[in-house]
N, C-alpha and C positions, 0 to 999 in steps of 0.2 A: 646381337650379341657382340660384346667387345672381347677380342682374344689378344692376349699379349704373351710374349716370351721374355722371361726374366732370368738373368744369370745369377747364380748364388753358389753356395758350397754346402756339403753335408756336414752336420755336426753330431753324428752318432758315435763315431770313433775318431781316433787321432789322425787317420789318413786324410780327412778333410777333402774328400774328392769333389771335383767340380760338378755342379748340376745345372740343368736348365729347367725352369718351371714353366709349364703352360698354365696361364691364368685366364679363365673365362668368367667374365662379369664378376671379377673380384674373388673367385674361388680357384684354388689350385686343383687342376684336374689331372695333371700328369707331371711326372718328374723323369728326366732322362739324363744320361751322362753328358758332360760338357766336353765335346771333342776339341774345343779350342782352349781348354785348360792346359797350360804349358807343362804340367807335371802329370796329372792323372790321364790326360790324353784320351778322353772318351771312355774311361772306365769308372764304374760305380758298382758297389756290391748290391745284392738283393734288398738289404735293409734300407739303404738310402732310397731306392726306387719305391719301396713300400711305404715311405713316410706319408704318402697321400692318404693311406688307410687311416693313419692316426690323426692326420690333419682334419679329415672329414668324418671321423667316427661318430656314430649316433650315441655311443656311450660316453663321449667326451663331455667334461664339465664345462659349461659355457656361461654359467651365472653363479654368483655367490650362493653357497649352501650353508644352512645352519641346522644343527641337530635339534629336534624338538623334544618335548617331554616324553614322547613315545619312542625315542631313540631313532627316529627316522629323519632323513635330511629333507629340508624344505627350502625352496627358493626365497631369497631375501634380496633387498637392494644392497648396493655397495655401501651406501650411507648407514643402513641398519647394521650391516656386518662390521664395518670399521668402528662405528660408535660403540657397539657392545664389546668388541675385542679390546678397544682402547681402554674402556672403563675397567674391564676385568684385568687387563695387563697392568694398569696403574695400581690396582688393588694388590696384585701379587708383588709388584716392586715395593710398594709402601709397607707391606706386611712382612715379607721375608727377604727383601732386598733384591737389587738387580742381579746378584749372583745366583739367584734361583730361576733365572730365565735361560733357556737353552735353545740351540738351533742345530738341526741335522740337515745337511745338504747332500743330495744324492749325486751319482756320477754325471747325469746330464747337466748339472749345474756348472761343472768345470768347463763346459763348452759354451758358456756365456760369460763374457768378461764382466758385464754389468751385474749379473746375478751374484757371482763370486765376490766381487769387490764390495757390493752393498751389504751382503749378509755379514761378512767379517766386520765391515764398518759399523753396522748396527750394534753388534755385540761389543765391539771396542768402545763405542760411544756411550753405551749404558754401563759398561764396566763389568761385563760377564765373561768368565773364562770358558763357558760351556759351549764350545764349538766342536761339532762332530761332522764327519763326512764319510764318504765311501773310501777315503784314503786308508782307513785302518782295516779295510778288507781288501786292499789292493796294492798300495805303492808307498806307504809312509816309511817303511824301513829303507827303501832306496834313498829317500831324502835324509833320513837319520844317518845313514852311512856317509852321505855327502857332507853333512855337518861335521862329522868326525874327521873325515879325510881332508876336506878343503876349507872348513870353517864356515860354510853356508849350506843349508839344505837345498838351495836352489842352484847350486853349481853341479850340474849333472852332465857327464860326457855321453856322447852317442857314438855308435860305430860308424866309421867313415865307409859306408857301403860302396860308394862309387869308386874307391881306390884300393880297398883292402885286398890282400891276396889270401887271407885266412880268417874265417869268421867262426868263432865258437859261440853257439847259442845254447843257453842253459835255461830250461823251463819256459820256453816261449814257442809259439807256433805262428809265426807271422804270415804264413800263406793263408791263414784263416782270420787271424786277429788283425791283420794289416799293419801291425806294429803298435807298440805301446811304449810310452816315453821315447818315442821315435816316430817322427812323421815322415814316412817314406812312401810316396805315391808309387803305385804299381810295384809293390815290393817284391813280388814274384820275379819280375824282370830284373830288378836290381840284384837279387840273390843269384839268379841264373847267370848274370853277367860276371859274377865272381868266378864261377867255374869256367866260363867261356874264355876268360883271360888267363886261365891256367891255375886259378886259385882253388880253395877248398872251403866247404861249409860243413861244419860238424854240429849235429843237434843232439843235445843230451836231454833225455826225457824218459819217464817211466812208460810212456806210450809211444808207439811208432806212429807219430802224428803225420799230418799231411806234409809238413815241412820235412820231417825226418824221412819220409818215404821218397821225397824228391832229392835228398842229399845223403849224407852219411849219418846214420843213427848210432848213438851209443846209449844203450838202455841202462838206466840207473834205478835203484830202489827209491821209493818216495822219501823225501826229506834227507837224502844222502849227500846233498850238494856240498855241504861244508867239508865233509871228509874227502870228497873228490878233489876239491880245490886245494885243500891242505896237502894232499898227496902230489898234486901237480907242482905246487911250490916246493915240496920236498925234492922232487926229481930235478927241478930247475936249479935249486941251490946246490944240491949234492953233486950234480954233474957240471957245475960251473957255467950254466947256460944263462944266468942273469945278465942284464945290461948294467954293469957296475957304474959306468959313467952317468947313465940316465938316473939311476937310483940316487947317486950322490948329488946330482944337480937339482933334482926335483923334489926329493923327499928327505924325511928324517924318521928314525924309529924302526928301520927295517930289521933291526936285531930281534925284535919281538916276533916277527913273522918267521925269520930264519930259525930261531930257537924252537918256536912252536911247531913248525913244519918238520923239524928233525924227528919228531915223534910219530910221524904219519907216513912211513914208506908205503907204497901201493899194496904191499903184501899185508900190511896191518889194517887196511881199510876195506879190503875186498868184501868182508861180511857186511859191512855197513852200506857199501855202494852197489855191490853186485857187479862191479867192473873188474875184470881180470887185471893183474899187475902189468902184464905186457901191453894191454890196451891203454892203461893209464899212462904208462911211460911213453908210449908212442904219442898220445895226445899232448903231453907236456913238451916233448922234444919238437914236435911239429909246430906247436904254437911259438915256442921260444926261437926257433930257427927260421921261421917264415920271413920273407922279405918285408912284409907288413902284416899285422894281425890285430884283431879286435875281439874282445870278449863281451858278450851281451847277454843279460838275463832279465827275465820278467816274472810274472806272477807265479809261475810254477816254482820258482826259486824263492819267492817272497813269502809264501803263505804257510811255511813250515815253522817249526819251533825256533829256528836260528836264522830268521830272515835278514836281520841287520848284519850279522856276521857274514852271511853268504854274499850280500850286496857289497860289503866291504872287501871281501876276498876276490870278487869278480874284478873290481877296480885294481886291487893289488896286483893281480896277474898282468893287467895292462901295464902297470908301472914297472914291475921288476923285469919285464921283457922289453922295455924301452918303447912301448907302443902308446904311451899317453901323450896327447897333444902332438901327434906325429901323423903325417899323411898315411892314410890307410889304417890308422889305429883308432883309439878312442879320442874323440875330438870335442871341442866346445863350440857351440854355436855363437855367432855374433849377430843377434837378431836386431831388427829395427827398434824393438822395445826390449831392453835387457832387464828381464824381470828380476834377476838376482841383484842387479845394481839398484833398481827402484826400491825393492824390498829392504835392501841393506840400508839405504839412505833414510828410510823411515822406521827402522827397527822392526820390520815385519818378518825378516828371515830368521825366525826363532826356532830354537831346539832346546827344550828343557827350561824355558823361561818361566813356565808355570807347570804345576804338577796336578795330576788327577786327584780328586778327593778320595776315591777308592783305589787302593793299590799303589798310589804315589808314582804313576807313570809320567814320563816327560811329554810335554806337548811337542808336536812336529808341525811346524808352520801354523801354530795355534790349535791344531787338531788334537783332541783327546780321544782315548779308545772308545769307539762306539759299542764295543762288546759290553761295556760297563753301564750302558744307558739305563737299563732296568734297575740296577743297583743304585745308580745315582738318583733315580726317581724315588726309590722306596726306602733308602737308608736315611733316617732322621739326622738332623744336624745342620750346621752352617753350610751353605752352598747346595743344599738339597734342591734338585730341580722340581719346581712346582708349575712352571709354564713352559710349553715346548712348541717350537715351530719346526715343521718338516717341509722342505721344498725339494721338488724333483727327486724324491727318494722313497724307498720302500723298505726301511730297515727291518720290519717284521720278517721279510723274506731274505734279507741279505746279511744280517748279523747273527751270531750264534744265539740259540735259545730264543727264537721269536715268540714262543709261548709266554715266557716271562715278561717280555717287552709288552705284549698285548695286555697282560694283566696290569703292568705298571702304568701304561698309557691311560687306562680307565680310572686311575686314581688321581690324575693331575687336576689342578684347579683350572687349567686352560690348555687346550691343544688346538693349534691352527695349522692347516696344510695349504701350501701353494702348489697346485698341480693341475693337470688336465684330465685326470682320472680319479675316481674313488678306488683306491687300492687297498691291499690288506692292512696297511698301516693307518692310512688316514680315514678309514671307516670308523676309527675310534676318536676322530677329531670332533671338536665342537663346531668348527667351521672349516669348509673346504673352499678356498678362493681360486677362481679360474685363472690359470697362467697361460702364457702364449707358447706355441711351438717355436722351433728355431726358424720356421718360415715367416714368422710374424714379428721378428725383431732384427735389428742390425747386429753385426758382429765383426770384431777384430780379434782373431784367435791368439790373444796375448800369451796365454799359458803355453802355447805350443810352438811359437815362432822360433825358439831356440833349439827345437828338436828336429828341424827339417834336414834331411840328408842332402838336399840341395837348397841353399838359402833362398827364401821365398816369403812373400807377404801378400795377403789379400784381405779385402774388406767387402762386406755385403750390406746393402740396404735391406730392409724387410721386403719380402716378396709380395705379401698381401697384408691388409689391415687385420688386426686381431678379430677372430670369430667371436660372435656373441658379445659378452661383456668381459672377455679375457683381457688381462692387463699384464704387462711385463713385471717380473719380480721386483726390480729396483723401484718401480713406481709404487708398488704396494708397501715396500719397506720404507719408502719416504713417508708415507702416511702413518705407519706404525711409529716411526721415529718422532714425527711431529707430535704425536699424542703424548710422548714421553719427554718432549722438550729438548731433543737432541738432534744433531745432524749426523746421519749415518756415514761415518768415514773413519778409517784407521789413521788418517793423517791429521794431526792437530791443527795445522794452518787452515785446512778445509773446514774443520769444525768451528774455528774462530770466524771464518767468513760466514758460516751458517748463522752464527749469532747476530751477524749484521744483515741477515736476510739475503745474502748472496749465495745462490745455489749453483753447483757445477754439475752439468748433465754427464752421463756416461760418454756421449760423443765428444763433448768438450774435453773431458779428462783424457780420453784416448788420443785426441789430437795433440794435447800438451805432451803426453808421453812420447808420441812419435816425433814431434818437432824438437824435443830436447834430447833425443837419442843421438847415438853416434852417426846415424845416417839422416838425421832430421835437418830441417831447413833453418832451425834456430830462429823461427819467426821472421824469415826473410834475410837473415844475415848469410845464410849459405844457400845460394840461389838454386843449386841443383839438388838440394836436400829434399827429404820426404815430408809430407804432411798428410793428414787424413784425406783431404780433398784429392790430392794426386793419386793416392792409392785407390780411392773409390772410383776414380775416372777410368781405371783399368779393371773391370769387373772379373776378368779371367785371372787376375793376379799378376804379380811382378816377380820374375826371377832376378835375384840380387847378385848372385855369383854362381860360378860353375861348381865350386867345391866349398865345403865348410872350411873356414880359416883354421890354420894351425899357428903355433907360437902365441897362443892365447892364455896359457896357464898362468903367467905372471899377473894378468889382469883379473883372473878368476879367484885366486887364493885369498882367503880372508884371515888366515892365521898370521900372527904378527911376525913370525920368522920367515914368511913367504915360502913355506915348504908344505908339501903334502905330508900329513901325519899318518905314518904307518904303525905307530905304536901307542895309540891312546889307551888310557886305563880302562875305558868301557869295553874295548875289544879284548884287552888282556883278561878281563873278568869273564867274557864269553869263552875265551880259549881255555880258561880253567874249568868252566862248567861243562864244556863239551867232553872233557876227559872222563867224566863219570856219568855221561848221559846214558840213560837206560834205553833199550830197544822199545820202540812204541808198540809193536805187535807182541802178543803173548799167547800162551796156550788158550786162554779164555777168549781172546779176540785176535785171531791169527792173521787177519788181513789188514791192509792199509788202504784207506779211501782217499782218492784224489778227485778234484773237480773237473768238469768238462765245459767247454764252450761249444755251443751249437752254431752252425753256419747261418741259419735263418732265425737267430734269436739274439737278443742283447739284454743280458741281465733279466729283470722281471717286467720290463715295461713295453715290450713289443709283441707280446703274445696275443694281443687283441687284433692283430692284422690278419685279414682273410688271405692276403697274398702270401704271407709268410707261413701260415698254418694250413694252406691248401693241401688236400690229400690226406689229412689226418696226421696226428703227431702222437708220440708216446715218449716217456721218460724212463728208458730201461737202465738197469744196472749193467755196466759193461764188465765182463768177467773173462779171465783166461780159461780156456777149456780144461787145462790141468787142474786148476782150482775147482772148477765146476764138478769135475769127476770126483774130486776128493770129498766134496760135500753133497754128492748125489743130486746135482742140479743140472737141468737140461735147458736148451733154448726155449724161451717163452715161459719157463717156470716162474712162479711167484715166490719171493723169499722175504723173510724178515731180516732187515739189515739193522744191526744194533751196535751202538757205541756205549761208553760209560754215561753219556749224556742223554740219549734218547734212542728211539727206534722208528723205522718206517717200513712200509711194505711196498715192494716194487717188482716189476717183471725183470727178467734177465735176458740179456743178449750176449752171445759168446763171441770172443774175438782173440786172435793170437797177437794182436798189436800191443797188448798189455803185458808188462813184466809179471811173472808168476808171483802171487802173493799180493797183487794190487787189484783193486776194483775202482771203478770210476762212475760217477753220477753227476749229471748236469745240475747246475744251480738255477734259481730264479723261478721254479715251478711251485705248484701247490696253491693255485689261485682260489680266492674266495672273497673277491671284492666286487666292485660295481662294473666289471667288464665281462660281458656275457661270453664272448668267444674264448677268452682266457680261462674263465671258470669251467667251460666245457671240455677243456683239454685234459683235466685230471692232473695226475702227478702229485709229487710230495715236496715239501720244503726240506731240502737236504741239510740245511743248517741247524735243524733240531739235533743233528748228530754231533755238531761241533761243541766243544766245551766252552763255558762262559765264565768260569771262575778266574780270579786275578792270577792264580797260579798257572793258568794255561795261556796267558797272554805273553807274547814276545816282549821281553823286558825293556829293550832299548827303543822301541818305537810304538809299543802298545798295539801291535798287530794281532788280529785274530788268527787262531790256529785252524786252518781250513784244508790243508793238504797233508796227508800222511796219518790221518786219524785211524786209530786202531778200531776195527769192527769185526763182528762175527756175522755169519750168514746161516740162516735156518730155513729149510724148505717149508713153504706153506702149502703149495699145490703145484702139480706138474705143469699146469697152465697150457698155453697154446703158443707155438712159434710165431703166430701172427701178432701176438700181443707185443712183441718186441721188434717187429719187422719194419716199422715205419720211423725208427730213429734215423738220425742223419749224421752227416760229417761233424766231428767235434774236435775240440782242442783244449789244452790245459787252460783253466779258468782265468780270464783277464778280469777287468773291473767288475765290481759288484755295486749295485746302486743302493 
């Protein structure tokens, strides 16, 4: 037996912790934390260690599958699969045009640079706008806000955790999520260090989350963030606490915020936020007068009705308090590959360059609203989707109204999936093509290099060869593109080279991007500069600096006047709409539903792990005891949870950690695919409760409305306390695949 130890890093979440794989005769048999990783220092969460379960899963798809006349999948050769897919794909293109071909990429795709680049390159090469991803259930309004503020959706500040004296966290639970749009290894230690050096961490959340329990918790009503932030601005402006010099030097348009905030003193927003005026005033004063401070928000603040406005106001607080681009404030990474600069150079940093056919929503980095997929497939007319590809995703469980999406998928002329499971979405596919796990491919985490709280870069070779006949997504895309006579690239010069028969591999492209970056070796002209070979030679990674650079704002701004724009008309429109915004809850549906993240779960794709599901699992509705008493519900009871869009039946568990009037249910459940362990867990698809009409989509980013949904609870049966006793630690929902 040949036994090897290979250094790599996890690509399940943005923490990217170092791992060491034990490989026996070409098979990964064990994963353990890498104690020599300079940032994660021997830490990895249970999900990373459990990746061996997925790698070696007997339910894993290892050969191309084609659906036969009986509706069952049968094994075929790669040639058979690709030949038939190519023939049918050309027929769709020739009949209804390339704009009738769409692609949905799930959350794991973002953790593969080659997958992401090749998917978008394929669609751009054939001329289709139909690009969808998990971003519209997760993060796109963060990027939309950046486009409005800085002129590019890819200019995103992160909190300077290692130097700040005051951190305000809104709608995030980094002790469990490990950070999002923030790559902060051992984030618990970094947050604890803030308090050890005399600073403060304040967590705003409808639930007393793990992070809130460790620091200072301010409870807020679901989707009340915009009112809270406007009240904080009100206090800062009315009490003269703003940093006038920083505002004048860095921005323009502050008058819009000043005038808008004047109408939201803390006394006027208490009903919306649930936060007392004294508490809100204290929050604003402490933030504005801190030696250094940073405001950070994530999905809990993104998935409401006003997500782009909230993301905008979070950054506005950093700006008006003088904490943008300042040590200990909100800072901009200077990574080895500056994704914002690369995308800007080739016209890829788009916002509103194209619009959705249904609802006229702007694209965000090419992404259109995934909530509208079913309508885009079923509504006749030009650009109607007739062929759909889904890679590393499960939108039936992750977008609103998965039932309608299932119905629409069955009406397509062609559906193809690239995945290593048959899941709830691709069981409707004509073909399921076996893809690799992250252990079977190389990677340079280009998308996350600018989000490191300590500047860092690492690269990994693949740990093992692909199992069975699995292939990397980019290789499959190359074959699909060849059938259509195009080169899958968003960059015209690369497409021109493709016409000459010159192909550029992902590794070669990554090397070019590194070598031409600010830290690159410029192909030998800068002897101490980086190239991919140098990075790969240090498998534990390279620390590039002690702190994130400051003084970078001038290099980041894309507006012609070189200023941060605090008064764009899009935000003015949102500030007008919020004046008349109705309460979500009503007499008919008196509660508000928020999402939950489970410690041993990741969206919908890790429930087939025996390690992570050991001891049994359940998916209870978390409910405040005061609400439970009001509705005659006890621990373990089963209830019907209903919204205007649908209903589910779930057991109840009681917790005082939730704000009264709020209930919470984890996402990613309700399995009925080709994974046996996952199917046996039971549970329901929470997103059948989410609205899917264009009127319920956040207008500036096309984001799904997943937090703060008005619901009612009706007792079905008294149940048993044991039914809800095996739920686990949870947090406000991050990415959805």
